[in-house]
N, C-alpha and C positions, 0 to 999 in steps of 0.2 A: 492846331497846326494850320499854317497858311496854305491857301490853295496854290496849286502848281499851274502856272500859265504854260499850257502845252503848245508846241509848235506844229504838231501833227493834227490834221483834221480828223474828226471822228468818222468811223466807217459806217456805223449804223445811223441812219437818218430818220428812222421811224420806229416806234415802239413795236410794231408788228414784225419787224425784222429780227428781234431778239429771240433767242432760243435758250433753253435750259438744259444743262447736262451735268452729270456727276462723273468724276474719274478721269477727266481729260488731263493730259500733261500740261505743263506750263506753256502758255502762249507768249509771244513777244509782248513785253509790257512797256508802257510809257513811263510808269513809276511803280515802285514796290516799297512797301513798308512792312518790316518784320517787327512783330510784337510778341510779348509773352503776357497772356491774359489769364489770370487764375491758374497759373502753372502750365497752361497749354500754349504751344507755339502756334502763332497765327501769322499768315502772310497775306496782306492785302495787295492786290495786283490791279492796277488801272490799265485797261487796254484801249487801243484805238477803237475797238469794237465792243467795249463796255467793261466787264470786270471778271476777276477770278478771286475767290477766297479759298485759301488752304488752311484748314484748322484740324489738327489731329488727323484722323483718318479721312477727312472730307476734302474733296477737290471739286468745289462748286464753280461752274462757269455759267454766266449769263452774258451772251454775246451774239453778235451777228457773225455766223460762221459759214464759210463757203460750203455749199452742198448740203446744208442743214436747213430744213424748213423752219421758218419763224413761228412764234407763238409760245407764250409762257404759260405754264400750268398755274391755276389759281392756288393749288397746294401740291406738295410732294412730300412723302414720308418714306424714310428708309432707316433700317438698322445697320450700324457699322460696329461689329464686335460688341463692345460694352457701351456703345453710344447710340442714342436715339436722335434722329435728324428730322427736322420739319422745316419746310420752305413754303413761303407764300409770296405771291406777287399780285400787284394791282396796277392797272393803267388808268390814269384819269386825264380828262381833257379839261382845260380851263379857258375862261375868257382872258383877254390880254392882261388886264390889270391884276387879276388874281394869279395868273401864271407868274408874273414878275414878283408878286408878294411871296408866293411859295418858293421860288428859286432863292430869293433873299433869305428866307427862313432856313433853307437847306444849307446855304453857304455860311450863315451865321452859326448854325448848330455845329457844322463841321469845323469851322474856324476855332470855336471854343472847346472842342473835344480833344482830350489828350491822346485818344486812340482812334484817330481818323486819318483818311487819305482822300483828298479830292482834287480834281483837276478841272480847269476851265479851258475849253477848246477854242481855237481861233474862230473868229467870225462873229461871236456873240458872247458877252459876259454871262448870258443865261444858258449857255451850252455847257452843262456841268455833269460830271459823274462823281458821286460822293459815296464813301464807305465808312461806316462807324462800327466798331466792335465794342462790346461791353460784357463784363463778367456778371454772372448771376449765381445763385447759391448752388446749382447743380451743373454748371457748365458755362458756355458762352453763347452770345447771340450777336448777330450783326444785321445792320440795316443798310440798304443801298438805295440811291436815287439816281435815275438817268433822266435828264431833262432834254426836251426837244423843242427849241423855240420856234422852229418853222411850223410845227403843228400844234404847239402849246400843250404837249403831252408830258406827263411825268410818270415814269415807271418807278414804283416803290416796291422793294422786296424786304422781307423780314425772314431771317433764318435763326433757328434755335438748335443748338447742339447740347444734349444733356447726357451726363454719365448715368449709367443704369446700375 
């Protein structure tokens, strides 16, 4: 899928502004992609403040939210009926050249993936939010990347949703 050139500037300008939550309703999205992966309905939502993924019983939000303190957990685990959910996040800082290489890799991986959604924010071709969902033997998983060219930070998340 091609990257979407977004006309709205991103609202989160630093990785530390991102927060994690489960169960939030749909927020205003800049782009949405509906998929069926392994028989499960998945909705990828690109926000001006980062992302939401709705998959089965899960409503995952990683975003800069008004009135919510920033900071992502390294891991989060929760059970949803017959599903096990595991989330992980990591923030990395890069030197300028390595940051550009990493963003190019994220864009290339997203571009070539049939079940991806990614957007490029105005002001820099390296201001990217990308989401990729994949099927595995017991459920689905998704990865996201949020890039911050002004601080050369990349937030990478990985979520796994498994049937029990």
